C-alpha positions in Angstrom: -17.7 -25.2 30.5 -18.9 -22.0 29.6 -16.6 -20.4 27.2 -18.7 -17.3 26.5 -18.9 -16.5 30.3 -14.9 -17.3 30.8 -14.7 -14.6 27.8 -16.7 -11.8 29.5 -15.0 -12.4 32.9 -11.4 -12.1 31.4 -12.8 -9.2 29.0 -14.0 -7.3 32.6 -10.7 -7.9 34.6 -8.5 -6.3 31.3 -8.2 -3.1 32.8 -6.4 -4.3 35.7 -4.2 -6.8 33.7 -1.0 -5.1 34.4 -1.5 -5.4 38.5 -2.8 -8.9 38.2 0.4 -9.9 36.1 2.6 -8.4 39.0 1.0 -10.0 41.4 0.7 -13.8 40.1 4.3 -13.0 39.2 5.4 -12.3 42.8 3.0 -15.4 44.3 4.9 -17.3 41.4 8.4 -16.2 42.8 7.5 -16.8 46.5 6.1 -20.4 45.6 9.1 -21.4 43.5 11.2 -20.3 46.9 9.0 -23.0 48.9 9.5 -25.3 45.9 13.4 -25.1 45.4 13.8 -26.0 49.4 11.5 -28.8 48.9 13.9 -30.0 46.0 16.9 -29.4 47.9 15.9 -30.5 51.5 13.2 -33.2 51.0 9.7 -33.3 52.7 10.7 -34.5 56.1 13.2 -31.9 56.3 11.6 -29.0 54.5 10.6 -27.0 57.8 13.1 -28.2 60.4 16.4 -27.3 58.1 15.2 -23.9 57.4 17.0 -20.8 59.5 14.5 -18.4 61.3 14.7 -15.8 59.3 14.0 -17.9 55.8 10.6 -15.6 55.8 12.2 -12.3 55.4 14.4 -13.7 53.2 11.8 -15.0 51.3 9.9 -11.5 51.1 13.3 -9.7 50.2 13.7 -11.8 47.0 9.9 -11.4 46.2 10.1 -7.6 46.4 13.4 -7.5 44.3 11.5 -9.5 41.8 8.7 -6.9 41.5 10.9 -4.3 41.2 12.8 -6.4 38.0 9.9 -7.4 36.7 8.5 -3.8 36.3 12.2 -2.4 35.1 12.0 -4.7 32.7 7.9 -4.1 31.8 7.2 -7.6 32.0 3.3 -7.0 33.3 2.6 -4.6 30.6 3.2 -8.2 28.1 -0.2 -9.8 27.2 -0.3 -13.1 28.2 -2.3 -14.4 25.3 0.5 -13.4 23.1 3.7 -14.7 24.8 6.1 -16.3 22.7 9.6 -16.2 23.2 10.3 -13.0 23.4 8.7 -12.6 26.5 10.5 -16.0 27.4 13.8 -13.9 27.2 12.6 -11.0 29.1 11.5 -13.1 32.2 15.2 -15.3 32.0 16.7 -11.6 31.9 14.8 -10.9 35.1 15.4 -14.1 36.9 19.4 -13.9 36.2 19.5 -10.6 37.5 17.1 -11.2 40.5 19.3 -14.5 41.1 22.7 -12.5 41.1 21.5 -9.7 43.3 20.0 -11.9 45.7 22.8 -14.1 46.4 25.4 -11.1 47.1 23.1 -9.4 49.2 22.6 -13.0 51.2 26.0 -13.3 51.3 27.2 -10.0 52.5 24.5 -9.8 55.1 26.0 -13.3 56.4 22.9 -15.8 56.3 25.4 -18.5 56.2 21.6 -20.8 56.6 20.4 -20.1 53.5 21.2 -22.9 51.2 23.4 -21.7 48.1 21.4 -24.5 46.1 18.6 -22.8 47.1 20.2 -19.3 45.6 21.4 -21.1 42.8 18.4 -23.1 41.8 15.5 -20.4 42.6 15.8 -18.6 39.6 15.5 -21.6 37.4 12.1 -22.5 39.1 11.3 -19.1 38.8 11.6 -19.0 35.4 9.8 -22.5 35.1 6.8 -21.1 36.8 6.5 -17.4 35.2 7.0 -19.5 31.8 4.4 -21.9 32.6 1.9 -19.3 33.7 2.2 -17.6 30.5 2.1 -20.9 28.0 -0.7 -22.0 30.3 -2.6 -19.3 29.9 -2.1 -18.2 26.1 -3.7 -22.3 25.5 -6.3 -21.7 27.2 -7.2 -18.5 25.7 -6.6 -20.1 22.1 -8.8 -23.0 22.8 -11.5 -20.8 24.0 -11.5 -18.5 21.3 -11.5 -21.7 18.9 -14.6 -22.9 20.8 -16.4 -20.0 20.6 -15.5 -19.3 17.1 -17.1 -23.1 16.1 -20.2 -22.7 18.4 -21.2 -19.3 18.0 -20.0 -17.5 15.0 -19.3 -19.2 11.2 -15.7 -20.3 11.2 -13.3 -18.9 8.6 -10.6 -21.8 7.9 -7.6 -20.5 6.1 -4.8 -21.8 4.2 -2.0 -19.3 4.7 0.9 -19.4 1.8 4.3 -18.4 2.7 5.4 -20.2 6.1 8.2 -17.3 6.5 8.7 -14.5 9.3 5.5 -12.9 7.6 3.2 -16.0 7.9 4.3 -16.4 11.6 3.5 -12.9 12.6 0.1 -13.1 10.5 -0.7 -16.5 12.2 0.3 -15.2 15.4 -1.9 -12.1 15.2 -5.1 -14.2 13.5 -5.2 -16.8 15.9 -6.5 -15.0 18.5 -9.1 -12.7 16.3 -12.9 -14.4 16.7 -13.9 -16.5 13.6 -10.3 -17.4 12.2 -9.0 -20.9 12.2 -5.7 -21.5 10.5 -5.6 -25.0 9.6 -1.6 -24.9 7.8 0.8 -23.3 5.9 1.5 -23.8 2.2 5.8 -23.3 1.1 7.5 -24.5 -1.5 10.9 -24.9 0.6 11.4 -28.5 0.8 13.0 -27.6 4.4 9.9 -26.5 6.0 7.7 -29.5 4.5 6.2 -31.2 7.7 7.6 -28.5 10.1 5.6 -26.5 12.8 5.7 -22.5 12.4 3.5 -20.9 15.0 2.2 -24.3 16.3 0.7 -24.6 13.0 1.9 -27.6 10.3 3.3 -26.7 6.8 1.2 -29.4 5.0 1.9 -29.0 1.7 3.3 -26.8 -1.5 1.6 -23.8 -3.0 0.5 -26.3 -6.0 -1.4 -28.2 -3.5 -3.7 -25.3 -2.8 -6.5 -27.0 -4.5 -6.8 -30.2 -3.5 -6.1 -29.2 0.1 -8.6 -26.7 0.4 -10.9 -29.2 -0.6 -9.9 -31.4 1.9 -9.8 -29.7 4.8 -13.1 -27.1 4.3 -11.2 -24.2 3.7 -12.9 -20.7 3.2 -9.8 -18.7 2.7 -6.9 -18.2 1.3 -4.4 -16.0 2.6 -1.0 -14.8 0.7 1.6 -14.0 3.1 4.6 -13.3 1.4 5.4 -9.5 1.0 9.5 -10.3 0.6 8.9 -12.4 -2.4 9.8 -11.2 -6.2 6.6 -10.1 -8.1 6.8 -13.0 -10.2 6.3 -15.5 -7.1 4.1 -13.3 -5.5 2.1 -13.1 -8.8 2.1 -17.1 -8.9 0.7 -17.4 -5.7 -1.7 -15.1 -6.1 -2.8 -17.0 -9.4 -2.5 -20.6 -7.6 -4.8 -19.2 -5.0 -7.3 -17.8 -7.1 -7.7 -20.9 -8.8 -9.4 -22.5 -5.5 -12.4 -20.6 -6.0 -12.4 -19.3 -2.1 -12.1 -15.8 -0.9 -8.3 -14.4 -1.5 -6.9 -12.5 1.0 -3.1 -10.9 1.5 -1.0 -9.6 3.9 0.4 -5.6 3.3 3.2 -5.5 0.5 6.7 -4.2 1.7 6.0 -1.2 0.8 2.8 -1.1 3.0 5.0 -2.4 5.8 7.1 0.3 5.5 4.8 2.8 5.7 3.5 1.6 9.1 0.6 -1.2 8.5 1.0 -4.4 10.4 1.2 -7.8 9.3 -1.8 -9.2 10.4 -3.7 -6.4 8.8 -5.1 -8.8 5.7 -6.8 -7.0 3.2 -8.6 -8.1 -0.2 -6.3 -8.8 -3.2 -6.1 -4.9 -5.3 -5.5 -5.1 -9.2 -1.7 -3.8 -8.5 -1.4 -7.3 -6.9 -1.5 -9.0 -10.1 0.6 -6.1 -12.4 3.0 -9.0 -12.1 5.7 -6.2 -12.8 8.8 -5.3 -10.5 9.0 -1.8 -9.2 10.8 0.9 -11.4 14.2 1.6 -9.7 14.5 5.2 -9.5 17.7 7.6 -9.1 16.4 8.6 -5.5 19.7 11.0 -5.1 18.6 12.9 -7.9 15.2 13.6 -7.0 16.5 15.0 -3.9 18.4 17.2 -5.2 16.1 18.1 -7.6 13.6 19.1 -5.3 14.9 19.5 -1.7 14.6 22.4 -0.4 12.8 24.3 -3.4 9.9 25.5 -3.8 7.3 23.2 -5.7 3.7 24.2 -7.2 1.4 21.3 -8.3 -1.5 22.0 -10.6 -4.2 19.7 -9.7 -3.0 19.2 -6.5 -6.4 17.4 -5.1 -6.4 14.8 -7.9 -5.2 11.0 -8.1 -1.8 12.2 -9.6 -1.9 15.5 -8.3 -2.6 14.2 -4.7 0.4 11.4 -4.9 2.5 13.6 -6.5 2.2 15.9 -3.2 2.8 13.1 -1.1 5.9 12.2 -3.0 7.6 15.3 -3.1 6.7 16.1 0.4 9.4 13.4 1.7 12.1 15.0 -0.6 12.1 18.1 1.7 10.9 21.1 -0.6 11.4 24.6 1.4 7.4 24.7 0.5 4.6 23.0 -1.5 2.1 25.4 -3.6 -1.4 23.7 -3.7 -3.1 24.5 -7.1 -6.4 23.1 -7.2 -9.9 24.2 -8.6 -12.0 21.7 -6.1 -12.2 23.3 -2.7 -13.1 19.6 -1.1 -9.9 18.2 -3.0 -7.5 20.8 -1.8 -9.2 20.8 2.0 -8.4 16.9 1.4 -4.8 17.0 0.5 -3.8 19.8 2.8 -5.4 18.2 5.9 -3.3 14.8 5.2 -0.1 16.6 4.4 -0.4 19.0 7.4 -0.7 15.5 9.6 2.1 13.5 7.8 4.7 16.2 7.1 3.7 19.0 9.7 7.7 21.1 9.2 6.7 21.6 5.3 5.5 25.1 4.7 1.8 24.7 1.9 0.4 27.2 0.4 -3.3 26.2 -0.5 -5.1 28.1 -3.6 -7.8 27.4 -5.2 -7.1 28.3 -8.8 -8.2 27.6 -12.6 -5.3 27.2 -15.2 -7.6 28.5 -17.4 -7.0 31.9 -15.8 -3.8 33.2 -17.1 -4.0 36.5 -14.5 -4.4 34.3 -11.3 -1.4 32.0 -12.4 1.1 35.0 -13.3 -0.1 36.4 -10.0 0.4 33.0 -8.0 3.9 32.5 -9.9 5.0 35.8 -9.3 4.6 36.1 -5.6 5.6 32.3 -4.5 8.7 32.0 -7.2 8.4 28.1 -7.8 11.6 26.2 -9.0 9.7 23.0 -9.9 6.0 22.8 -11.5 4.1 19.6 -11.6 1.2 20.4 -14.3 -1.4 17.9 -13.2 -4.6 19.9 -13.5 -6.5 18.0 -16.4 -9.8 16.4 -17.4 -9.2 12.8 -18.4 -12.4 11.0 -18.6 -12.4 10.1 -22.4 -16.4 9.7 -22.7 -17.4 12.6 -20.9 -14.8 14.9 -23.2 -15.7 13.2 -26.5 -19.1 15.0 -27.0 -20.7 18.3 -25.2 -17.6 18.6 -23.3 -14.9 18.7 -26.0 -14.5 22.7 -26.3 -14.1 22.5 -22.3 -11.4 20.0 -22.7 -9.7 21.6 -25.0 -9.1 24.9 -22.7 -8.7 23.3 -19.8 -6.1 20.4 -21.0 -4.3 22.6 -23.9 -5.1 26.2 -23.1 -4.2 25.3 -19.6 -0.9 23.9 -20.2 0.1 26.8 -22.2 -1.0 29.7 -19.7 1.0 27.7 -17.1 4.2 27.2 -18.9 3.8 30.8 -19.6 3.6 31.7 -16.0 6.5 29.4 -15.4 8.5 31.0 -18.1 8.0 34.5 -16.7 9.0 33.8 -13.3 12.1 31.8 -13.7 11.1 28.5 -12.8 13.5 25.8 -13.3 11.7 23.0 -14.5 8.0 22.4 -15.7 6.5 18.9 -15.9 3.5 18.1 -17.8 1.3 15.0 -17.0 0.6 13.3 -20.3 -1.2 9.9 -21.0 -0.4 7.2 -23.4 -3.6 8.3 -25.2 -2.1 11.1 -26.9 0.0 9.3 -29.3 -2.4 8.4 -32.5 -5.2 9.8 -30.4 -8.5 8.9 -31.8 -10.5 10.7 -29.1 -10.6 14.5 -27.9 -9.1 14.3 -24.7 -6.2 12.2 -26.3 -6.0 15.1 -29.4 -5.7 17.6 -26.0 -2.9 16.0 -24.3 -1.0 15.7 -27.8 -1.3 19.4 -28.4 -0.7 19.9 -24.8 3.0 18.2 -25.4 3.2 20.5 -28.6 2.8 23.1 -26.3 5.6 22.1 -24.5 7.8 21.2 -27.5 7.0 25.1 -28.3 7.8 26.6 -25.2 11.2 24.7 -25.3 12.0 26.1 -28.3 11.6 29.8 -27.5 15.0 29.7 -25.5 13.3 30.4 -22.1 15.5 29.7 -19.0 12.6 27.0 -17.6 13.4 23.5 -18.7 9.7 22.0 -20.5 8.9 18.2 -20.4 6.4 15.8 -20.6 5.7 12.0 -19.2 3.5 9.6 -20.5 2.4 6.7 -18.7 -1.2 4.6 -19.4 -4.1 3.9 -16.8 -3.3 4.4 -13.3 -5.0 1.7 -11.0 -7.4 3.4 -8.7 -7.6 7.0 -10.3 -10.7 8.8 -10.2 -12.5 7.3 -13.2 -10.7 4.3 -13.9 -12.2 0.8 -14.6 -11.3 -0.5 -11.3 -13.6 0.9 -8.9 -16.4 0.5 -11.4 -15.4 -3.3 -11.5 -15.5 -3.7 -7.7 -18.6 -2.2 -7.3 -20.4 -4.1 -9.8 -18.8 -7.2 -8.2 -20.3 -6.0 -4.7 -23.7 -5.8 -6.2 -23.7 -9.2 -7.6 -22.9 -8.1 -11.5 -22.8 -8.2 -14.0 -19.4 -6.5 -15.1 -19.7 -4.7 -17.9 -16.8 -4.5 -20.5 -16.8 -2.4 -23.6 -15.2 -5.0 -26.1 -13.9 -8.6 -25.7 -10.4 -7.5 -27.0 -9.7 -4.8 -25.4 -6.1 -3.7 -23.6 -4.8 -1.5 -21.6 -1.4 -0.5 -20.3 -1.6 -0.3 -16.1 0.3 1.3 -13.3 -0.1 2.2 -9.8 -1.0 5.7 -8.6 2.5 5.3 -6.8 4.3 4.1 -9.7 2.9 7.5 -12.0 4.3 9.9 -9.2 7.7 8.4 -8.9 8.0 8.3 -12.6 6.8 12.2 -12.8 9.8 13.1 -10.1 11.9 11.4 -12.1 11.2 13.1 -15.4 11.9 16.4 -13.2 15.2 15.0 -12.3 16.5 13.7 -15.4 14.7 15.3 -18.3 15.7 18.0 -20.6 13.9 20.7 -22.4 11.4 19.2 -25.3 11.4 15.8 -23.9 8.7 13.2 -23.0 9.5 10.5 -20.6 7.7 7.3 -21.5 7.7 4.2 -18.7 8.3 0.5 -20.1 5.2 -0.6 -18.6 5.4 -4.2 -19.3 2.6 -6.3 -21.0 -1.0 -5.0 -21.3 -3.5 -5.8 -19.8 -6.4 -7.3 -21.2 -9.5 -5.8 -19.8 -12.0 -8.6 -19.6 -9.2 -10.9 -18.4 -8.7 -8.3 -15.2 -12.4 -8.8 -14.5 -12.1 -12.7 -14.4 -9.2 -12.4 -12.3 -11.2 -9.7 -10.1 -14.2 -12.1 -10.0 -12.5 -14.7 -9.4 -10.4 -13.0 -6.1 -13.4 -12.1 -4.8 -14.7 -15.6 -4.2 -17.0 -15.7 -7.0 -17.2 -17.5 -10.3 -18.0 -16.2 -13.6 -21.6 -18.1 -13.3 -22.5 -16.1 -10.3 -21.1 -12.7 -11.6 -21.7 -12.5 -15.4 -19.3 -10.2 -18.0 -21.5 -8.1 -20.6 -19.7 -6.6 -23.3 -21.2 -3.1 -24.4 -19.2 -2.1 -27.2 -16.3 0.7 -27.5 -17.5 4.0 -26.3 -17.3 7.4 -28.7 -13.6 7.7 -29.3 -12.5 4.9 -27.1 -9.7 2.5 -29.4 -8.9 -1.3 -28.9 -5.4 -0.6 -27.8 -3.0 2.5 -26.4 0.6 3.0 -27.7 3.0 4.4 -24.9 5.4 5.7 -27.8 4.2 7.2 -31.3 6.0 6.1 -34.4 7.5 9.0 -35.5 9.2 9.6 -32.4 12.8 8.8 -31.6 13.5 6.8 -28.3 16.6 6.7 -26.7 17.2 4.8 -23.2 18.1 6.8 -20.2 20.3 5.8 -16.8 17.1 4.9 -15.0 16.2 1.0 -16.5 13.0 1.0 -18.1 12.3 4.5 -18.7 13.2 6.0 -22.0 13.3 9.5 -23.7 11.2 10.3 -26.7 11.6 13.3 -28.3 8.6 15.1 -29.3 7.6 15.7 -33.2 8.0 19.3 -34.0 5.6 19.2 -36.6 2.9 22.4 -36.6 4.9 23.9 -33.5 5.4 27.9 -34.9 4.1 31.3 -34.1 0.5 30.7 -35.0 0.5 28.1 -32.3 0.1 30.8 -29.6 -2.1 33.1 -31.9 -5.0 30.0 -32.0 -4.1 29.1 -28.2 -5.3 33.2 -27.7 -8.5 32.7 -30.0 -9.6 29.6 -27.7 -9.1 31.8 -25.0 -11.6 34.6 -26.3 -13.8 31.9 -27.1 -15.4 30.4 -24.2 -18.5 28.4 -25.6 -17.2 26.3 -28.8 -18.8 23.8 -30.5 -17.3 20.0 -30.5 -16.8 20.4 -34.4 -14.9 23.7 -33.6 -12.9 21.6 -31.6 -12.4 18.4 -33.7 -11.6 20.8 -36.5 -9.2 22.7 -34.7 -7.3 19.6 -33.0 -7.0 18.2 -36.5 -5.0 20.8 -37.8 -2.7 20.9 -34.9 -2.6 17.4 -34.4 -2.1 15.7 -37.4 -2.1 12.4 -36.2 -5.7 12.5 -34.7 -7.7 10.1 -36.0 -10.8 7.8 -36.2 -10.7 5.0 -34.5 -11.7 1.8 -35.9 -15.1 0.5 -34.3 -14.7 -3.5 -34.2 -18.0 -5.2 -33.8 -18.6 -7.3 -30.6 -21.4 -9.5 -32.0 -24.0 -9.1 -30.2 -24.0 -7.2 -26.9 -24.4 -9.7 -24.4 -22.8 -11.9 -21.4 -19.7 -13.6 -22.0 -19.7 -17.5 -22.3 -20.7 -19.1 -18.9 -22.3 -15.9 -17.7 -25.8 -16.3 -16.9 
């Protein structure tokens, strides 16, 4: 059979699918009526024992079924996806039609219509309608399989997880050109040897490598969105060890956001964090933000834009978007307008170094909650020629925003800080530590506004983070560049970071910094190796080269300085550190006024000033990596 011609024919008639389905169903109803008579009366009496008005009865029943099929939306169903849900709808139609037909025949006193025919016809009809659909589905799947095997390179997959997500995944991708699911892997003993959506469970997760080699597998798909983070991480590790391309279904959060189970995607680094999400006080956040005016500086940045999305979920009366980049402001405004059309937005292009514009903005819109996310954060860029710009933007900009918030009577001001502010060894970290000192200073001035900060580590996927760079390097065939074989970092996802900031706004007190327990740090070279493996490549194909630490970079980041005292909060894994009061006095404002007036300071002046105010600002040790070159095993 020419399967491509059949596929083309089915594609051409697809626009008429509903009409054709209804017509075929009505023909099946008529044939079932005849088959019921044949079954009840036998071939010899098939015609002679039937009343003369039987054809009118049959036409009436066919019309009745046609109406009920339309009422139950049966013709809208796609036969190639037919399953138990479709059978249930067909059964409902047949039962309803059988009852109505029986009542109508009895009321019309059509006594020559056999009662057994009236009783059996719905059963024969259900069998006919279900058989047509199952037959078409089998034909369609066989056709797609033949086309995939002959016209395209076949993608042979193992699916980890034989639960609901795995079943829905297989039901979806089996109909996509090029996919053949060979089997499931599941650790549940009761599922061993079972068939789910027509596909067998052929082993456990530990069997992935052996079965992949045995069956010529090209892809492993992890379909475990409801599993714990540890279980999901184990599955991803086992899948990665096969050396094949690894895909995953959307996470539970993505499914709640509307993504379909069969929308498989590549493994993202956040899938590999191995940390359960922090459970926050949703009620407290809602009480803090709901019905209030919220202003977000740096609203178009990685963290700022996610803050906008998260804030909008809690129903503020207005969101003021304050952003220097025209394009970034336009992008987040368009997204929020589409997703949250009921929330008023104020879109302002502004610079936090412009105190008068901030005063005007705060005075006009009177924000009650302020999230200060505007910052320069790229360590190497801020270390040399841009050091003074970093000081003015990160530290002076924070002072300006705090001043405007205090003068306008804002309730809460939350600074977005970083783990690089702890014992900083670079200009960027020192300017953020100085910004924390500004928070401490403002908190001690007796303002009605509560000033607080929140620290977290590297944010996956944010601008300037290592993840996009690794992805690009792997896509180009390598090498992947890492600064040092021992460098480690704490990581969190953008949504995690934004939720922590919102929690700080809800539970923090003036002068405090909130710190997230981010779990174990991640060795960057291990992250690079994992990303290479999850892309279906080997370290022999994609080399790893060590380039040496960059200016101002240190091997590890600390989340809490030694001089800070931390206490637990009612939110698990969120702690509070009271900022040190060292060097926070009236001279701080005089220094910042001088920084405001000097627009073109040198790097030397920046470092000198920061070392006066940030006592812990030091020079990082620069361990040698040996000869800069590829890691063992790389080309």
